[in-house]
C-alpha positions as CSV (number, residue, x, y, z in Angstrom):
1,X,13.7,258.1,47.9
2,X,11.3,260.8,49.1
3,X,12.0,264.5,47.2
4,X,13.5,267.0,50.0
5,X,13.3,270.5,49.4
6,X,17.0,270.8,49.9
7,X,17.4,268.3,47.1
8,X,17.6,271.1,44.6
9,X,19.3,273.6,46.8
10,X,22.9,274.9,46.2
11,X,25.0,276.0,49.3
12,X,27.6,279.0,49.0
13,X,29.9,278.8,52.0
14,X,31.1,282.1,53.4
15,X,34.6,282.7,55.5
16,X,33.0,285.7,56.9
17,X,36.4,287.0,58.1
18,X,37.7,286.9,54.6
19,X,34.4,287.8,52.5
20,X,33.5,291.2,52.8
21,X,34.6,294.3,55.6
22,X,32.0,296.9,56.0
23,X,34.0,299.1,58.7
24,X,37.7,299.3,57.5
25,X,39.2,297.3,60.1
26,X,40.7,294.8,57.9
27,X,38.3,291.7,58.9
28,X,35.0,290.8,56.7
29,X,31.8,291.4,59.0
30,X,28.2,290.6,59.3
31,X,27.4,293.9,57.6
32,X,29.6,293.0,54.6
33,X,27.8,289.9,54.4
34,X,24.3,291.8,54.0
35,X,25.8,294.1,51.2
36,X,26.6,291.2,48.9
37,X,23.7,288.8,49.7
38,X,22.8,290.4,46.1
39,X,25.4,288.7,44.9
40,X,25.0,285.7,46.1
41,X,21.4,285.4,45.2
42,X,22.0,286.3,41.8
43,X,24.7,283.5,41.5
44,X,21.5,281.1,42.5
45,X,22.4,279.8,45.4
46,X,19.7,278.5,48.3
47,X,21.6,278.6,51.4
48,X,24.7,280.0,52.8
49,X,26.8,278.2,55.0
50,X,28.1,280.7,57.4
51,X,31.5,279.6,59.0
52,X,31.5,280.3,62.8
53,X,30.6,284.1,63.9
54,X,30.3,283.4,67.6
55,X,32.1,284.9,70.1
56,X,35.8,283.5,70.3
57,X,39.4,284.4,70.9
58,X,40.3,283.0,67.5
59,X,42.8,280.6,67.9
60,X,41.6,278.8,65.4
61,X,39.5,281.4,63.6
62,X,36.4,280.9,65.5
63,X,36.7,277.3,65.8
64,X,37.4,278.0,69.3
65,X,34.3,279.1,71.0
66,X,33.6,280.9,74.0
67,X,30.1,281.5,73.7
68,X,27.6,280.2,71.2
69,X,24.4,282.4,72.0
70,X,26.9,285.5,71.2
71,X,28.4,287.0,67.9
72,X,32.2,288.0,68.0
73,X,32.5,291.6,68.2
74,X,34.8,291.8,65.0
75,X,31.6,290.4,63.3
76,X,29.5,292.6,64.7
77,X,26.4,291.7,67.0
78,X,23.1,289.8,67.4
79,X,21.2,292.5,66.0
80,X,23.4,292.4,63.0
81,X,22.9,288.3,62.7
82,X,18.9,288.9,63.0
83,X,19.6,291.2,60.2
84,X,21.2,288.8,58.2
85,X,18.8,286.1,58.7
86,X,16.1,288.5,57.8
87,X,17.4,289.6,54.8
88,X,18.6,286.7,53.2
89,X,15.3,285.0,53.6
90,X,13.7,288.1,51.8
91,X,16.2,287.3,48.8
92,X,14.9,283.2,49.2
93,X,18.2,282.8,50.9
94,X,18.9,280.3,54.1
95,X,21.6,280.1,56.8
96,X,23.3,277.2,57.6
97,X,25.2,277.6,60.7
98,X,28.2,276.3,61.5
99,X,27.9,274.3,65.1
100,X,31.4,273.6,66.8
101,X,30.0,270.4,68.8
102,X,33.1,268.2,69.7
103,X,34.9,271.0,71.5
104,X,34.8,274.8,73.0
105,X,37.4,277.6,73.7
106,X,39.4,277.1,76.7
107,X,37.9,280.6,77.6
108,X,34.3,279.6,77.6
109,X,32.6,279.7,80.8
110,X,31.9,276.1,80.8
111,X,35.5,275.2,80.6
112,X,36.9,278.1,83.0
113,X,34.3,276.2,85.4
114,X,35.4,272.9,84.8
115,X,39.2,273.3,85.6
116,X,38.4,275.5,88.7
117,X,37.8,272.1,90.7
118,X,37.3,268.7,90.4
119,X,34.6,268.7,92.5
120,X,32.9,271.7,90.0
121,X,29.8,270.6,88.4
122,X,31.5,271.3,85.1
123,X,34.2,269.0,85.4
124,X,32.5,266.1,83.3
125,X,31.7,268.8,80.3
126,X,35.3,267.9,79.4
127,X,38.1,265.0,79.7
128,X,40.6,265.2,82.4
129,X,42.7,262.2,83.1
130,X,45.6,261.6,85.7
131,X,49.2,261.9,84.7
132,X,50.8,258.5,84.1
133,X,54.2,258.0,84.8
134,X,54.7,261.9,85.6
135,X,53.6,262.6,81.9
136,X,50.9,262.8,79.5
137,X,48.2,259.7,80.3
138,X,49.0,258.7,76.7
139,X,50.9,259.1,73.4
140,X,47.6,260.6,71.6
141,X,48.6,263.3,69.1
142,X,46.5,266.3,68.3
143,X,45.4,266.8,64.9
144,X,46.9,270.6,65.1
145,X,50.6,268.8,66.0
146,X,51.8,267.9,69.4
147,X,50.7,266.0,72.1
148,X,46.8,266.2,72.8
149,X,46.8,266.3,76.2
150,X,47.3,269.9,78.0
151,X,48.3,269.8,81.9
152,X,46.4,272.0,84.0
153,X,48.4,272.6,87.2
154,X,45.5,274.0,89.0
155,X,44.2,270.6,89.5
156,X,47.0,268.4,88.3
157,X,45.6,266.4,85.6
158,X,45.7,266.9,81.9
159,X,42.3,267.8,79.9
160,X,41.9,266.4,76.2
161,X,42.4,268.7,73.2
162,X,42.4,266.9,70.0
163,X,43.0,270.0,68.1
164,X,44.5,273.3,69.9
165,X,45.5,273.3,73.3
166,X,42.8,276.0,73.5
167,X,40.5,273.9,72.2
168,X,39.5,271.8,74.8
169,X,37.3,268.2,73.5
170,X,33.6,268.1,75.4
171,X,32.9,265.2,76.8
172,X,30.0,263.8,75.3
173,X,29.4,261.0,77.1
174,X,27.9,263.2,80.2
175,X,24.5,263.7,79.1
176,X,24.4,267.7,80.5
177,X,27.0,268.2,77.6
178,X,24.4,266.6,74.9
179,X,21.6,269.0,76.1
180,X,23.5,272.3,76.6
181,X,24.4,272.0,72.9
182,X,20.6,270.4,72.2
183,X,19.6,274.3,73.6
184,X,21.9,276.1,71.7
185,X,20.8,274.5,68.3
186,X,17.2,275.4,69.6
187,X,18.2,278.8,69.8
188,X,19.4,279.2,66.5
189,X,16.5,277.6,64.9
190,X,14.0,279.7,66.7
191,X,15.9,282.6,65.4
192,X,15.1,281.4,61.4
193,X,18.2,279.6,60.4
194,X,17.4,277.1,57.7
195,X,20.2,274.6,58.3
196,X,23.3,273.3,60.6
197,X,26.9,272.2,59.6
198,X,28.5,270.0,62.1
199,X,32.3,270.6,62.4
200,X,34.4,267.5,63.2
201,X,30.9,265.7,64.3
202,X,32.8,261.9,63.9
203,X,34.5,262.6,66.9
204,X,32.2,263.6,69.4
205,X,31.6,259.9,70.8
206,X,35.7,258.6,71.2
207,X,36.7,255.9,73.7
208,X,40.0,256.9,74.6
209,X,40.2,253.7,76.5
210,X,39.6,251.4,73.1
211,X,42.1,254.1,71.4
212,X,38.7,255.2,69.3
213,X,39.1,258.9,68.6
214,X,36.4,258.6,65.5
215,X,33.4,256.9,64.7
216,X,33.2,255.9,68.4
217,X,30.2,253.0,68.9
218,X,28.0,255.6,70.5
219,X,28.2,258.1,67.5
220,X,24.5,257.0,66.0
221,X,22.7,256.7,69.0
222,X,24.0,260.2,69.6
223,X,23.4,261.5,66.3
224,X,19.5,260.1,66.6
225,X,18.9,261.6,70.0
226,X,19.9,264.6,68.8
227,X,17.4,264.0,65.7
228,X,14.5,263.1,68.0
229,X,15.1,266.0,71.1
230,X,16.3,268.8,68.2
231,X,15.6,268.0,64.5
232,X,12.5,266.0,64.0
233,X,9.7,268.6,62.7
234,X,12.2,271.6,62.6
235,X,12.6,272.2,58.9
236,X,16.1,272.6,58.6
237,X,18.6,270.8,56.6
238,X,22.0,269.0,58.4
239,X,25.3,268.2,56.9
240,X,28.1,266.6,59.2
241,X,31.9,266.8,58.7
242,X,32.9,263.1,58.6
243,X,36.6,263.5,57.1
244,X,37.4,259.4,57.3
245,X,33.9,258.4,56.5
246,X,33.6,255.5,53.9
247,X,30.6,255.0,52.0
248,X,29.2,252.4,54.1
249,X,29.6,254.8,57.1
250,X,27.8,257.7,55.1
251,X,24.9,255.1,54.6
252,X,24.7,254.8,58.3
253,X,24.6,258.9,58.3
254,X,22.3,259.7,55.7
255,X,20.0,256.8,55.3
256,X,16.3,258.6,56.0
257,X,15.0,255.9,58.4
258,X,17.6,256.2,60.4
259,X,17.0,260.0,61.6
260,X,20.7,260.7,61.6
261,X,21.9,263.6,59.3
262,X,20.8,264.5,55.6
263,X,23.9,264.4,54.2
264,X,27.9,264.0,55.3
265,X,31.2,265.5,53.6
266,X,33.7,263.1,53.0
267,X,37.3,264.0,52.1
268,X,38.3,260.8,50.3
269,X,38.3,262.5,46.8
270,X,40.6,265.7,48.5
271,X,42.9,263.3,49.9
272,X,43.9,261.8,46.6
273,X,47.1,263.7,46.7
274,X,48.1,262.5,50.2
275,X,50.2,259.6,50.7
276,X,48.6,256.5,52.3
277,X,49.1,256.8,55.8
278,X,50.8,259.5,56.4
279,X,49.9,263.3,56.9
280,X,48.0,265.4,54.7
281,X,51.7,267.5,53.8
282,X,52.9,264.4,52.5
283,X,52.3,264.4,48.7
284,X,51.8,262.2,46.2
285,X,50.8,262.9,42.5
286,X,47.4,262.7,41.2
287,X,45.3,260.2,39.4
288,X,42.3,260.8,37.3
289,X,41.6,257.2,37.5
290,X,41.3,257.6,41.5
291,X,39.4,260.9,41.3
292,X,37.1,258.5,38.9
293,X,36.9,255.6,41.1
294,X,35.9,257.8,44.7
295,X,33.5,259.6,42.9
296,X,31.7,257.6,40.6
297,X,31.0,254.9,44.0
298,X,29.6,257.8,46.1
299,X,27.6,258.6,43.2
300,X,26.5,254.9,42.6
301,X,26.5,253.3,46.1
302,X,24.7,256.4,48.0
303,X,21.6,256.2,45.5
304,X,18.4,255.2,47.0
305,X,20.1,254.8,50.4
306,X,21.3,258.2,51.3
307,X,22.3,261.6,50.3
308,X,25.4,263.3,49.1
309,X,27.1,266.2,49.3
310,X,29.3,267.7,45.9
311,X,32.1,269.9,46.9
312,X,35.7,270.8,45.7
313,X,36.8,273.6,48.3
314,X,36.1,274.9,51.4
315,X,37.8,277.0,54.4
316,X,40.0,273.7,55.2
317,X,41.2,273.0,51.6
318,X,43.2,274.2,49.4
319,X,42.0,275.9,45.8
320,X,40.4,273.2,43.7
321,X,41.7,274.8,40.3
322,X,45.3,274.9,41.4
323,X,44.8,271.1,42.1
324,X,42.8,269.4,39.6
325,X,43.4,272.5,37.1
326,X,45.8,274.7,35.5
327,X,45.6,277.5,37.4
328,X,47.9,280.0,34.6
329,X,47.1,279.2,31.0
330,X,43.6,277.6,31.0
331,X,42.5,279.0,34.0
332,X,39.3,279.5,32.8
333,X,38.8,276.7,31.0
334,X,40.0,274.1,34.0
335,X,37.8,276.2,36.3
336,X,35.1,275.8,34.5
337,X,35.4,272.5,33.6
338,X,35.5,271.3,36.9
339,X,32.3,273.1,37.7
340,X,30.5,271.0,34.8
341,X,31.9,268.2,36.4
342,X,30.8,268.3,39.8
343,X,27.8,270.4,38.9
344,X,26.3,267.3,36.7
345,X,26.4,265.4,39.4
346,X,23.5,264.0,41.9
347,X,23.8,265.9,45.5
348,X,23.9,268.6,46.9
349,X,26.3,271.1,45.6
350,X,28.4,273.6,47.8
351,X,30.5,276.2,46.4
352,X,33.1,277.9,48.5
353,X,33.5,281.7,48.1
354,X,35.7,282.7,45.1
355,X,35.5,279.3,43.3
356,X,32.8,281.0,41.2
357,X,35.4,283.6,39.7
358,X,38.2,281.1,39.6
359,X,40.4,282.1,42.8
360,X,43.5,280.3,43.0
361,X,46.1,279.3,45.9
362,X,48.5,281.7,47.0
363,X,52.5,281.1,47.4
364,X,53.6,283.4,49.9
365,X,57.4,284.1,50.2
366,X,57.4,284.2,53.8
367,X,56.2,282.2,56.6
368,X,55.0,285.6,58.4
369,X,52.7,286.0,55.8
370,X,50.8,282.8,57.1
371,X,47.9,282.8,59.7
372,X,46.8,279.5,59.9
373,X,47.5,277.7,63.3
374,X,47.8,274.2,61.7
375,X,50.4,275.2,59.3
376,X,52.2,277.4,62.0
377,X,52.4,274.2,64.1
378,X,53.3,271.8,61.5
379,X,56.4,274.3,60.2
380,X,57.9,274.3,63.3
381,X,57.3,270.3,64.1
382,X,58.8,269.5,60.7
383,X,62.0,272.2,60.8
384,X,62.4,270.1,64.5
385,X,62.6,266.8,62.5
386,X,64.7,267.8,59.9
387,X,62.6,269.0,57.2
388,X,63.8,271.4,54.5
389,X,62.2,274.4,54.6
390,X,62.0,274.9,51.3
391,X,59.9,271.6,51.1
392,X,57.5,272.5,53.8
393,X,56.9,275.1,52.0
394,X,56.0,273.5,49.3
395,X,53.5,271.5,50.8
396,X,52.1,274.8,52.4
397,X,51.8,276.1,48.7
398,X,50.0,272.6,47.3
399,X,47.8,271.9,50.7
400,X,47.7,274.7,53.7
401,X,44.3,276.2,54.7
402,X,45.2,279.9,54.0
403,X,44.8,279.2,50.5
404,X,41.4,279.3,50.8
405,X,41.2,282.0,52.9
406,X,42.7,284.9,51.4
407,X,40.3,287.8,51.2
408,X,37.6,287.6,48.6
409,X,38.6,289.3,45.5
410,X,35.9,291.9,44.4
411,X,37.6,294.0,42.3
412,X,41.1,295.7,41.3
413,X,41.3,298.3,43.8
414,X,43.1,298.3,47.1
415,X,43.0,295.3,48.9
416,X,40.2,293.7,45.9
417,X,37.7,296.0,47.4
418,X,37.7,293.4,50.2
419,X,38.5,296.4,52.9
420,X,39.7,300.0,53.3
421,X,41.9,299.0,55.9
422,X,44.6,296.4,56.3
423,X,43.8,293.1,55.8
424,X,43.9,290.7,58.3
425,X,45.5,288.4,55.9
426,X,47.6,289.2,53.0
427,X,45.6,289.2,49.4
428,X,46.6,287.1,46.6
429,X,48.3,289.1,44.3
430,X,47.0,288.0,41.4
431,X,43.7,290.3,42.6
432,X,44.0,292.5,39.9
433,X,43.2,290.3,37.5
434,X,41.2,287.7,39.1
435,X,38.2,289.6,40.7
436,X,34.3,289.2,40.8
437,X,34.1,292.7,38.5
438,X,36.6,291.7,36.2
439,X,34.9,288.1,35.4
440,X,31.5,289.6,35.0
441,X,32.9,292.0,32.4
442,X,34.8,289.1,30.7
443,X,33.1,287.5,27.7
444,X,34.6,284.2,29.3
445,X,33.0,284.8,32.7
446,X,33.2,281.6,35.0
447,X,30.6,283.2,37.4
448,X,28.0,282.5,34.2
449,X,29.3,279.1,34.2
450,X,28.3,278.8,37.7
451,X,25.3,280.4,37.3
452,X,24.1,278.5,33.9
453,X,24.7,275.1,36.0
454,X,22.5,276.4,39.0
455,X,20.0,277.1,36.7
456,X,20.2,273.9,34.9
457,X,19.9,272.1,38.0
458,X,16.9,274.1,39.1
459,X,14.8,273.1,35.8
460,X,15.9,269.3,35.5
461,X,14.9,267.0,37.8
462,X,17.4,264.4,36.0
463,X,20.6,266.1,37.7
464,X,19.1,266.2,41.0
465,X,17.3,262.5,40.8
466,X,18.6,260.7,37.6
467,X,20.9,257.3,37.6
468,X,24.5,257.9,37.1
469,X,27.0,255.5,35.1
470,X,30.4,256.3,34.4
471,X,31.8,255.4,30.8
472,X,34.8,254.1,29.4
473,X,37.2,257.0,28.0
474,X,40.7,257.8,27.6
475,X,42.7,257.9,30.0
476,X,42.9,261.5,30.4
477,X,38.6,262.0,29.9
478,X,36.0,261.6,32.8
479,X,32.5,261.1,31.2
480,X,29.2,260.1,32.5
481,X,26.1,259.7,31.7
482,X,22.9,261.0,33.9
483,X,19.4,259.4,32.8
484,X,16.0,260.1,33.9
485,X,12.4,258.9,32.7
486,X,13.9,258.4,29.4
487,X,16.0,260.9,28.7
488,X,19.8,260.7,28.9
489,X,22.6,263.2,29.2
490,X,26.4,262.3,28.2
491,X,28.7,264.7,30.4
492,X,32.7,264.3,28.7
493,X,35.5,266.5,30.7
494,X,39.1,266.8,29.6
495,X,41.4,267.0,32.6
496,X,44.4,267.7,30.3
497,X,46.5,270.6,28.7
498,X,46.3,268.9,25.4
499,X,44.0,268.2,22.4
500,X,42.3,264.7,22.3
501,X,40.4,262.5,20.4
502,X,37.2,260.9,21.6
503,X,34.8,258.4,20.5
504,X,32.5,260.5,23.2
505,X,32.1,263.6,21.3
506,X,29.0,263.0,19.4
507,X,25.9,265.2,17.7
508,X,24.0,265.4,20.6
509,X,21.9,268.8,21.5
510,X,23.9,270.8,24.0
511,X,23.2,271.7,27.4
512,X,26.4,273.5,28.8
513,X,30.0,274.1,27.2
514,X,32.7,276.1,28.1
515,X,34.0,276.2,24.7
516,X,32.2,278.5,21.8
517,X,31.6,275.6,19.4
518,X,32.6,272.0,19.3
519,X,35.2,270.3,17.4
520,X,36.3,267.2,16.2
521,X,38.9,266.9,19.2
522,X,38.5,267.7,22.8
523,X,40.4,271.0,23.4
524,X,42.2,271.4,26.9
525,X,40.0,271.0,29.5
526,X,36.8,271.2,27.6
527,X,33.6,270.5,29.2
528,X,30.8,269.5,27.3
529,X,27.0,268.2,28.2
530,X,25.3,266.6,25.5
531,X,21.2,266.3,25.4
532,X,21.3,262.7,23.4
533,X,18.7,261.7,20.7
534,X,15.8,259.1,21.6
């Protein structure tokens, strides 16, 4: 595969609302991010994926955009955005913008025009249908619970919303819609951004009459058109959120000769705690063999065909340490073990804010402390269906999106140093002990392990381009090798709370290790990487 500048990049994801507040209103903002650029640069990241900061009514925390060309006043101004881009660039950091192209806010001028009359020029920007038997056009359900059709009395039709009713879906089969999104992309490229993350991009080519919501037959032609019209010749990297993509689809998206996307986010490894065929809230126990299988398949099957994205968490997912690790007794060990496992793999790593200091899931006692629309809608729906309150709350504690959205924990002072005001969402109560300042002063710093992993990636093409092979191991061990140009590294990770004898312990040179020194057994959540002797 032809080498690209972003192959050895590391991306740090910022959820602006929860990252750093500069003006005391309790909401993170652009000036707050600017004040922490040195922190991100010191970690070693190359890019910042910025969740949406566009003008928005905030029904879905910015993923309901009312103007793609303006900044939400809570976050700042377009001038602040220009300053963020330039100040980031001074530190060797590029900005990756989050493009929401499947839907807009119902307060976007396009939709205001679209709903005004059936013959308005913007009518076909969205998906409208007549009632069927006096009700919705179909029984299609929204991802955020309830019917995916909303009745609009003004024109006596229904519009489609796969998410909130305030997020009407765009009609990508209407050429002016595609051109309007391309114009948005050109605008931000001209501003100097270095990448795009495309929200639920696999939903844009839906064919309702065929019952197809994701991966419609025109999806790939549309992505190829986008590449031709906007991305060809632009020095930007692209990643698409394609939650249901299997390896076969991922290869189609990311094969360089197809000229679509550079990489995708698939959630196969994230959904391993979900019952097959049910909602994400219907939980099952985690099995390490499943994780080995999924991650190894993505490592081997994309080799030479496409490029992988490596991630544990993001703004929509729970904190990984609270799922696969032990966020109490072995918080340091499991956080660093999970980091080593992922960052030694082939692909572009993404670090979600707070992951680098071992932030954990939160368990608010009161439902009123939760802000996420998906969570709140699910709770109402399940109560109606007869689910017990405690069972629903347990699902929220495990999978709720607000787990990732509590404010960044900078120090042990009031509101964790995030704001001088009242935070928009409650803090995780553990912030006095888990915060950046405490981690930096600790002899067992999770941040320092992340920093070392990034340094290793920059210095070793073996990590970036080497072959991957899963090793036979004890049931609680995840081990693999990376080989490149006659050099071989062995990665050995213990996923358990107990000591384990392993044949994989060896006398090779230690590259990175989350314990002080090796012993004859693997200790709880121990991670060790060996450079093997030739």
